[in-house]
C-alpha positions as CSV (number, residue, x, y, z in Angstrom):
1,V,-36.4,100.4,11.7
2,A,-34.1,103.2,12.7
3,A,-34.1,102.1,16.3
4,Q,-33.5,98.6,15.3
5,K,-30.5,99.6,13.2
6,C,-29.4,101.8,16.1
7,R,-29.4,98.7,18.5
8,K,-27.7,96.6,16.1
9,R,-24.9,99.0,15.7
10,K,-24.7,99.4,19.5
11,L,-24.6,95.4,20.0
12,N,-21.8,95.2,17.0
13,A,-19.7,97.8,18.9
14,I,-20.1,96.0,22.2
15,L,-19.4,92.7,20.6
16,N,-16.1,94.4,18.9
17,L,-15.0,95.8,22.3
18,E,-15.6,92.4,24.1
19,E,-13.3,91.0,21.5
20,D,-10.7,93.7,21.8
21,V,-10.8,93.1,25.7
22,C,-10.2,89.2,25.3
23,N,-7.3,89.8,22.8
24,L,-5.6,92.4,25.1
25,Q,-6.2,90.1,28.2
26,T,-4.3,87.3,26.1
27,Q,-1.7,89.7,25.1
28,K,-1.3,90.7,28.8
29,E,-0.9,87.3,29.9
30,S,1.8,86.7,27.1
31,L,3.6,89.9,28.2
32,K,3.6,88.6,31.8
33,K,5.1,85.3,30.9
34,E,7.8,87.0,28.7
35,H,8.7,89.4,31.7
36,S,8.9,86.4,34.0
37,Q,11.4,84.6,31.7
38,C,13.1,87.9,31.0
39,S,13.6,88.3,34.9
40,K,14.9,84.8,35.4
41,S,17.4,85.2,32.7
42,I,18.7,88.5,34.0
43,N,18.8,86.9,37.6
44,Q,20.8,84.0,36.1
45,I,23.3,86.2,34.2
46,K,23.8,88.3,37.3
47,Q,24.4,85.1,39.3
48,K,27.1,84.0,36.6
49,L,28.6,87.4,36.6
50,N,29.0,87.3,40.3
51,N,30.3,83.8,40.2
52,L,32.9,84.9,37.7
53,Y,33.7,88.1,39.8
54,H,34.5,85.9,42.9
55,D,36.5,83.5,40.6
56,I,38.6,86.1,39.2
57,F,39.4,87.7,42.6
58,S,40.1,84.2,44.1
59,R,43.0,83.9,41.6
60,L,44.3,87.4,41.9
61,R,47.4,88.0,43.8
62,D,49.2,91.4,44.7
63,D,53.1,91.9,44.4
64,Q,53.8,90.1,47.6
65,G,51.6,87.1,46.6
66,K,48.6,87.9,49.0
67,P,45.1,87.7,47.6
68,V,43.5,90.9,46.2
69,N,40.8,92.2,48.4
70,P,37.5,92.3,46.0
71,C,36.2,95.1,48.8
72,Q,39.1,97.3,47.9
73,Y,39.2,96.7,44.0
74,V,36.9,96.5,41.0
75,I,37.2,95.1,37.6
76,H,37.1,97.8,34.9
77,C,36.4,97.0,31.4
78,S,37.4,100.0,28.9
79,S,35.8,100.7,25.5
80,N,38.5,99.0,23.6
81,G,38.2,95.6,25.3
82,S,41.0,96.1,28.1
83,V,40.4,94.8,31.6
84,F,42.0,96.3,34.5
85,I,41.7,95.8,38.2
86,I,41.7,99.4,39.8
87,P,41.0,100.6,43.3
88,K,37.3,101.3,44.0
89,H,37.9,105.0,44.9
90,L,39.6,105.6,41.4
91,A,36.7,103.8,39.7
92,K,34.1,106.1,41.6
93,S,36.2,109.2,40.5
94,E,36.1,108.0,36.9
95,Q,32.4,107.2,37.0
96,K,31.9,110.7,38.2
97,Q,34.0,112.1,35.1
98,D,31.9,110.0,32.9
99,N,28.7,111.2,34.3
100,R,29.8,115.2,33.7
101,K,30.8,114.1,30.1
102,E,27.3,112.9,29.3
């Protein structure tokens, strides 16, 4: 009787573990789908941001009316919502200062 109860407990434990594995596999597949959707969304947002960036720079002109070179300037958004076009070398030095503060 003791051996029979032991085998029954072992069988129940195995069945519970198999159920857990099945649930975890289902959860894994669900997370994979969610990850894929998030990656697609991120790529779409990056593309939209890139398009916006190019659209903004295509419309910008310097004091002489020449197009602003996006290779030399960056768009900078401050914490108060202001947007600036600044030279890249200034943006890099500003990032270094922000990193030092952190």
